[in-house]
C-alpha positions in Angstrom: 0.0 0.0 0.0 1.3 3.5 -0.8 1.8 6.4 1.6 -0.3 8.6 -0.6 -2.8 10.8 1.2 -6.3 10.6 -0.3 -8.6 12.5 2.0 -8.9 16.3 2.0 -9.1 16.0 5.9 -5.7 14.2 6.0 -4.2 16.9 3.8 -5.5 19.7 6.0 -4.4 17.9 9.1 -0.8 17.5 7.7 -0.7 21.2 6.6 -1.9 22.5 10.0 0.9 20.5 11.6 3.6 22.1 9.4 5.5 24.9 11.2 5.5 27.3 8.3 1.7 27.0 7.9 1.2 27.5 11.7 3.5 30.5 11.6 1.5 32.0 8.8 -1.8 31.5 10.6 -0.5 33.0 13.8 1.3 35.9 12.1 0.2 39.6 12.1 0.9 39.9 8.4 -1.5 42.1 6.3 -4.6 40.2 5.4 -4.0 40.6 1.7 -0.6 38.9 2.0 -2.0 36.1 4.1 -4.8 35.5 1.6 -2.2 35.2 -1.2 -0.1 32.8 0.8 -3.2 30.7 1.5 -3.9 30.5 -2.2 -0.3 29.5 -2.8 -0.6 26.7 -0.3 -3.9 25.5 -1.8 -2.4 25.2 -5.3 1.0 23.8 -4.3 0.2 21.3 -1.6 2.0 18.1 -2.5 -0.6 15.4 -2.8 1.6 12.5 -1.9 2.4 13.8 1.6 -0.1 16.7 2.2 2.6 19.2 2.8 3.8 22.5 1.3 7.5 23.1 0.5 8.5 25.8 3.0 11.3 27.2 0.9 8.9 27.9 -1.9 6.3 29.4 0.4 8.8 31.7 2.0 10.1 32.8 -1.4 6.6 33.4 -2.7 5.6 35.4 0.3 8.7 37.6 -0.1 8.1 38.2 -3.8 4.5 38.9 -3.2 5.3 41.4 -0.4 7.8 43.1 -2.7 5.1 43.4 -5.5 2.6 44.8 -3.0 5.0 47.5 -1.8 5.4 45.9 1.6 9.2 46.0 1.8 9.1 46.9 5.5 7.7 43.5 6.5 10.1 41.4 4.4 12.6 41.0 7.4 9.7 39.7 9.4 8.7 37.3 6.7 12.3 36.1 6.4 12.3 35.2 10.1 8.8 33.9 10.4 9.8 30.2 10.1 12.9 28.3 9.7 13.7 27.6 6.0 15.7 28.9 3.2 14.3 31.3 0.7 13.5 29.3 -2.3 16.2 27.2 -4.0 19.1 29.3 -5.3 16.9 32.3 -5.8 14.0 30.4 -7.4 10.8 28.7 -6.3 8.0 26.6 -7.9 4.4 27.7 -8.2 2.1 25.3 -10.0 5.0 23.7 -11.7 6.4 27.0 -13.1 9.8 28.3 -12.0 9.9 31.9 -10.6 12.8 34.0 -9.5 12.8 35.9 -6.2 15.0 39.0 -5.9 16.6 39.3 -2.5 18.3 42.6 -3.1 17.3 45.7 -1.2 17.2 47.8 -4.4 13.5 48.3 -5.3 14.4 49.0 -8.9 15.5 45.4 -9.4 12.0 44.0 -8.7 10.1 42.7 -11.6 
């Protein structure tokens, strides 16, 4: 028998046990950023284990905060939970590769 998770309740249970998801739910981030992060989690939860890649979540949250003009909260996001920021400056979202710019220069953001 495989270790694949089949039930939506199992997936939600696994997600809620994950430290990065708990940190997001308990954070004082702006609601708009939390909503976007929740959407990211919904579309990127790994079906075989019911978890979200924390490196990708953190990179997505930083890039989204940059796009929203929320640069002041990026240090908070970086320290919200223990993980790296993406993988060598990139993260996956729905199977597509995106780059996250970690420079402090706002002109570099795309």
